[in-house]
C-alpha positions as CSV (number, residue, x, y, z in Angstrom):
1,M,-39.3,28.4,48.6
2,T,-37.0,30.1,50.7
3,G,-36.6,34.1,50.5
4,Q,-33.1,33.2,50.9
5,T,-32.9,30.9,47.0
6,R,-35.5,34.0,45.7
7,T,-32.8,36.4,46.5
8,T,-30.1,34.2,45.2
9,R,-31.9,33.3,42.4
10,S,-32.9,36.9,41.2
11,M,-29.3,38.0,41.9
12,L,-28.1,35.3,39.5
13,S,-30.3,36.5,36.8
14,R,-28.9,40.3,37.4
15,G,-25.7,39.6,37.3
16,L,-26.4,36.7,33.7
17,S,-28.1,39.8,32.6
18,I,-25.1,42.4,32.7
19,L,-22.7,39.6,31.2
20,T,-25.3,39.4,27.8
21,C,-25.3,42.5,27.6
22,F,-22.4,42.5,25.5
23,R,-22.8,41.9,21.5
24,P,-21.4,41.3,18.9
25,G,-18.6,44.0,17.9
26,D,-18.6,45.3,21.3
27,F,-15.5,45.2,23.0
28,E,-15.0,47.3,26.0
29,L,-18.4,48.9,27.9
30,A,-19.1,51.4,30.1
31,L,-20.7,51.0,33.1
32,S,-23.4,53.0,32.4
33,E,-24.0,51.4,29.7
34,L,-24.2,47.5,31.0
35,A,-26.2,49.6,34.0
36,R,-29.2,50.6,31.2
37,R,-29.4,48.0,28.8
38,A,-30.0,45.1,31.9
39,E,-32.0,47.3,33.0
40,L,-30.2,47.9,36.3
41,P,-30.3,50.7,39.1
42,K,-26.3,52.1,38.8
43,P,-25.3,51.0,42.7
44,T,-27.2,47.3,42.7
45,A,-24.7,47.4,38.4
46,H,-21.9,48.0,39.7
47,R,-21.8,45.9,42.7
48,L,-22.2,42.9,40.8
49,I,-19.8,44.0,38.0
50,A,-17.4,43.8,41.0
51,E,-18.2,40.4,42.3
52,L,-17.8,39.0,38.2
53,V,-14.3,40.8,38.2
54,D,-13.8,38.8,41.0
55,A,-15.0,35.5,39.3
56,G,-13.3,36.6,36.1
57,M,-15.9,36.9,33.9
58,L,-15.9,40.1,33.3
59,E,-12.3,42.2,32.9
60,R,-11.3,45.6,33.4
61,G,-10.1,47.8,30.4
62,D,-9.2,51.5,29.5
63,R,-12.6,52.9,28.5
64,G,-14.5,50.2,30.9
65,L,-15.8,46.3,30.8
66,R,-15.2,44.1,29.1
67,L,-15.4,40.0,28.8
68,G,-13.4,37.7,30.7
69,L,-10.8,34.9,30.5
70,S,-13.0,32.9,32.3
71,L,-15.9,32.7,30.1
72,F,-13.6,31.6,27.5
73,T,-12.5,28.7,29.2
74,L,-16.0,27.2,29.7
75,G,-17.0,28.2,26.2
76,T,-13.9,26.3,24.7
77,R,-15.7,23.4,27.6
78,V,-19.3,23.1,26.0
79,P,-19.7,20.2,23.6
80,R,-21.6,21.4,21.3
81,Q,-19.3,24.2,19.8
82,R,-15.8,21.9,20.8
83,M,-17.5,19.2,17.9
84,L,-19.3,21.6,15.7
85,S,-16.4,23.8,15.7
86,Q,-13.3,21.0,14.5
87,L,-15.7,19.5,12.6
88,A,-16.2,22.7,11.1
89,H,-12.4,24.4,10.7
90,P,-12.3,22.3,7.7
91,H,-14.6,23.9,6.1
92,L,-13.9,27.3,7.2
93,K,-10.5,27.2,6.2
94,R,-11.7,26.1,2.7
95,M,-14.6,29.1,2.2
96,H,-10.9,31.7,3.1
97,D,-9.3,29.9,0.7
98,L,-11.2,30.2,-2.1
99,T,-13.1,33.9,-1.4
100,R,-9.4,35.4,0.3
101,Q,-12.1,37.1,2.9
102,S,-13.0,36.0,6.4
103,A,-15.8,33.2,7.4
104,F,-17.1,32.2,9.9
105,L,-18.8,29.7,12.2
106,F,-22.3,30.6,14.4
107,L,-24.5,28.5,16.5
108,P,-28.3,29.6,17.8
109,N,-29.3,30.7,20.9
110,G,-32.5,31.7,20.0
111,L,-33.1,34.3,18.1
112,D,-29.3,36.0,19.1
113,P,-26.5,34.6,16.5
114,V,-23.7,32.7,19.0
115,L,-19.6,32.6,17.2
116,A,-17.9,29.7,17.7
117,G,-15.3,30.3,15.8
118,G,-14.4,31.3,12.2
119,V,-11.3,31.7,9.9
120,L,-10.2,35.6,9.6
121,G,-8.5,38.1,6.9
122,G,-7.9,39.0,3.5
123,P,-6.2,40.4,1.5
124,G,-5.1,43.8,2.3
125,S,-5.3,43.1,6.2
126,D,-2.8,40.4,8.7
127,P,-3.4,36.8,9.0
128,G,-6.2,35.9,11.2
129,T,-7.7,38.9,11.5
130,G,-10.2,40.5,10.7
131,S,-12.6,43.7,10.9
132,P,-15.2,44.4,13.1
133,A,-17.7,45.6,10.8
134,E,-16.9,42.1,9.0
135,S,-18.1,40.2,12.2
136,E,-20.7,42.4,12.8
137,A,-22.5,42.0,9.4
138,A,-21.8,37.9,9.5
139,A,-23.7,38.2,12.8
140,C,-26.2,40.8,11.3
141,A,-27.4,38.2,7.9
142,V,-27.0,34.6,10.2
143,A,-29.8,36.7,12.9
144,K,-32.1,36.5,9.2
145,L,-31.5,32.3,9.3
146,L,-32.5,32.1,12.8
147,R,-35.6,34.7,12.0
148,V,-36.4,33.3,9.3
149,H,-36.3,29.3,10.9
150,R,-37.2,31.1,13.8
151,A,-40.1,31.5,11.7
152,R,-41.3,28.3,10.8
153,L,-41.5,26.7,14.1
154,T,-43.9,29.2,15.1
155,P,-47.8,29.3,14.6
156,A,-48.8,31.3,12.3
157,G,-50.7,34.1,12.3
158,T,-48.4,34.8,16.0
159,G,-45.6,36.9,13.6
160,R,-43.3,37.6,17.2
161,V,-41.1,35.6,19.0
162,E,-41.5,37.1,23.0
163,R,-37.8,37.9,23.9
164,R,-36.8,38.9,28.2
165,G,-34.9,42.2,28.7
166,R,-33.4,44.8,26.5
167,R,-32.6,44.0,23.3
168,R,-29.7,46.7,21.0
169,A,-32.0,48.7,19.3
170,V,-31.2,47.3,15.9
171,R,-33.5,47.6,11.9
172,E,-35.7,44.3,12.4
173,P,-35.8,42.8,8.6
174,S,-39.3,43.2,6.8
175,A,-42.0,40.6,6.5
176,E,-40.4,40.6,2.3
177,E,-36.8,40.9,3.3
178,L,-37.0,37.6,6.0
179,A,-39.7,35.8,2.8
180,R,-36.4,36.5,0.5
181,V,-34.4,35.2,3.1
182,A,-36.4,32.0,2.5
183,E,-36.7,31.5,-0.6
184,Q,-32.8,32.4,-1.3
185,G,-32.4,30.2,1.4
186,F,-29.5,32.5,2.2
187,A,-29.0,35.8,3.6
188,I,-27.4,39.1,2.7
189,A,-26.1,41.9,5.5
190,R,-24.3,45.2,5.3
191,C,-21.8,46.5,8.3
192,G,-21.9,50.3,6.8
193,P,-19.5,50.3,3.3
194,E,-17.1,48.7,4.6
195,A,-18.0,45.4,5.1
196,V,-21.2,43.1,3.0
197,A,-21.5,39.2,4.4
198,I,-23.3,36.5,3.0
199,A,-24.6,33.8,5.8
200,A,-26.3,29.7,4.7
201,P,-28.0,27.8,6.7
202,V,-25.9,24.5,8.5
203,L,-29.4,21.5,8.7
204,D,-30.2,18.2,10.1
205,A,-31.7,15.5,8.4
206,S,-34.9,16.8,9.6
207,D,-33.6,20.8,7.9
208,A,-33.8,22.4,11.3
209,L,-31.4,24.5,11.4
210,I,-28.7,24.2,13.7
211,A,-25.7,26.1,13.0
212,A,-24.6,29.0,10.1
213,L,-21.9,29.7,8.0
214,A,-21.1,32.6,7.5
215,V,-18.0,34.8,4.6
216,A,-18.0,37.9,5.0
217,G,-15.6,41.2,3.1
218,P,-15.6,44.0,1.8
219,P,-17.8,44.9,-0.5
220,E,-16.1,45.3,-3.0
221,R,-14.4,42.6,-3.2
222,T,-17.4,40.3,-2.3
223,D,-19.1,38.1,-5.4
224,P,-22.4,37.1,-4.2
225,A,-23.2,33.9,-6.1
226,R,-19.7,32.7,-6.0
227,V,-19.7,33.2,-2.2
228,V,-22.8,31.3,-1.9
229,A,-21.7,28.7,-4.5
230,H,-18.9,28.1,-1.6
231,L,-21.4,28.1,1.4
232,R,-23.7,25.8,-0.1
233,V,-21.5,23.2,-0.5
234,A,-19.4,24.0,2.6
235,G,-22.1,23.8,4.2
236,V,-23.9,20.6,3.1
237,G,-20.3,18.7,4.0
238,L,-20.9,20.0,7.6
239,S,-24.4,18.9,8.1
240,R,-22.4,15.2,6.5
241,A,-20.0,15.5,8.5
242,L,-22.1,15.9,11.7
243,R,-24.3,13.6,10.2
244,S,-21.4,10.5,10.6
245,A,-19.4,11.8,13.7
246,S,-19.5,8.9,16.8
247,G,-21.8,9.7,19.1
248,P,-25.6,12.2,19.5
249,L,-25.6,16.3,18.6
250,P,-26.1,17.9,21.9
251,V,-29.7,19.2,21.2
252,L,-29.9,23.2,21.1
């Protein structure tokens, strides 16, 4: 490997680290915050951000940088996301109609949930829109499911999964909390007083988590037992749809 190749790969890794700094609920981030999260010197971050803006991967906003349209275009071409989004949409729509709350589809990316689709809005909100608190609560609930799933695949006694880079400073679920999620088969998370979310896994034929569904809305209008029942029906339906879909599901 030449020194030039090593440098190219290093710069690629640094550029990707900037893009992955954005978390659920982040709309715009200041350059200084991106540099801090990516653990890069500000001059290096500034140079890489300028290249990402030129490539359409980032856009300049009123108060900082935001993810660009080119990333969205690439995301729509991901085969797994496209297949799951198409198959999940009827189930998301039905959950939204039954609960009158926002319904989400997430895909796992290690321990991080990736939003892949949703039918947003509830009583009192504009059609097709949901609050940032709802998507944040839904992502937090799904993150608990991912930790339970990963724990089942991790040898007993290790207790940790290695993660690169600085992650968001949030309280990790306790062992008791994760044990409760594993026993119940669903997870609940709150985002302040504004939103509560309930998430349930979508499993393949071998009971491996391949996606997650979530419903989120105001706590005063959320009936956990009712929402869980709808989530489980939707999860089973989506699992069956995936198994009967033509062609193999792309490997996670």
